[in-house]
N, C-alpha and C positions, 0 to 999 in steps of 0.2 A: 203856822205850818212852815215847814222847811222847803226851800226850793231844791229841786233835784241836783242842781250843780253843787250844792253844799252838802248833800246827803252822803254819809259814810256809814255802812253797817256797823263797823267797829272803828276804833281809832287807828287800827293797823291797815285799813283799806283806803283806797283812793276815792276822792269825792267825785260824784257825777260820772261814774264809769259807764261808758257806752251811751246810747240814746242821745246823740249830739243834737238832734232837733227837738229834744224835750228838756233841755237844761233849765228853762225858765218855768216848767210845770212844777206843781207842788207834790210832795209826797204825803199821801193820806196817812192818818194817824195810826192805823192798825196794819201790821205786817204779820206774816207767819213764816215758820221754818219747819224743817223736818222733825225737830224734837219739841214742837210747841205743846204747851199744856192745854187743858180743856177750855179754860177761860180765853186764852189767846185765839183758839180755833173758833169759839162761839162769837167773839168780837169780830174776827175776820169775816165770818159768814154774814153777820149782821151788816157790817160795813158794805160788803159787796151787794147785798140785797137792797140797801138804801141807795147806793150809787146806780145800780141797774134800774131802779124805779125812777130815779131822777133823770137818767140818761139811757133809755132802753136801746138806742142805736149804738151806744158806745163811742160816740164822737168826742166826749169830754173826759173820759177816764179810760185808763189802760192798766191791765195787770202785767207786771214784768217779773219774770223769774230769773234768778241768777244762781249759778253754782257758787259755793262758798267753802273756803278752806276750813272753817271752824264747824259749821253745822251741816254741811253737805249741800243744802240749797235754801233759799228763802225767796219769798214773794212780797212785792210791794205794789201799791196802786199809785199811779201818777194821775193828777187831775189838772185840767186846763185852767189857767188863771182867769178869773172873771166869770166862770161858768157856774151853773147851778150845782155842779159837783163840788166846786170849791166851797160854796155855801154849806152844802151837806157835810163836808169834811170839817169845816170850822165848828159846826154844831156838834159833830161827833167828838171833836177834840175837847170842847167845853164839857160835854157830858161825861167823858172819861175822867176829867179832872175832879168832878163832883162825886162820881160813883163808878167803879171800875167795870161794871157789867152793862153793856149796851142794851141787851134784851134778856131779861131774867128767864122768860119762857124758853128761848132758844138755848140758853146756857143750861137750864135744868134738863131739857130734853136731851142735849148732847151728853150731859153727865150720866143720865139714866141709860142711854144707849151704850155708853162705854162700860158702865157697871154691869149691864146685862150681858154684854159681849164677854167680859172677863169671867162672869159667873158661868156662862155657857161653856167656857174653856176649862173649867175645873172638873175634876172627876167627882163622883159621888162621895168618895172617901175624903177628898180635899174640902168639899162643901161641909161635910159633917164636922171636920176639924175646925173650920172657920166658925161655924155656928156654935160649937162648944166653947171655943175661945171667946166668943162674944157673949157667952152666958145665957144662951137661949135654952128654953126648956126642952127636955128629951122628945116630947110629942112633936114639937116644931122641927127639931133636928131630923127626926124620922121622915116627916112629910116634906119639908122644904128642900132637903138635900136631893130629892129625886126630881124636883121641878126644873123646868127649863129657864125660869126667870127667878131673880132674887126675891127674898122675902119682902113683903110690903111693909110700910112704915108701922102699921098696927101690930105687926109680928116682931118688930125690931124697935121697941119703944125707946131704947137708949141710943139708937143709931149706930151701934158698934159694927154691925155687918156692913151698913152703908159706908161708914167711915173707912173700913178696910177695902171695900170694892172701889172707892173713889180716890184712894191715895195716889198721889202722882210723884 
């Protein structure tokens, strides 16, 4: 992990900006920003959950938010050296190197929620067009286009509707 005094969001930014009393703390491996994708958001939420579980009082980890010229804003977590939170973050870092998803269930749930929200924002006509483009049978198109939630996996065997709804 990187110490905060060496942390720079991009190569165009200053290292260790602000937080003069936290320069020796470490930057947790997951950060997020205004335009973050679903995986980034899922990993951010999982990281926070694990840190809050290890440090419910919040003495050894802090969320810091910054305005940024490129993405509008971003957030990082700083963790106290030698704490349980540092150990949690080192485990997270190793885990991400092996597999990019910290919690498959959280990631799947977030993807479903975002797909369902997108589906709900479509008009019935837009849903019909999407279902036709995905090659769905007319019976499904008539029924599914009026529903509030997207078609289930069994109704979308090739995953084309799901693919469209979850594109980032």
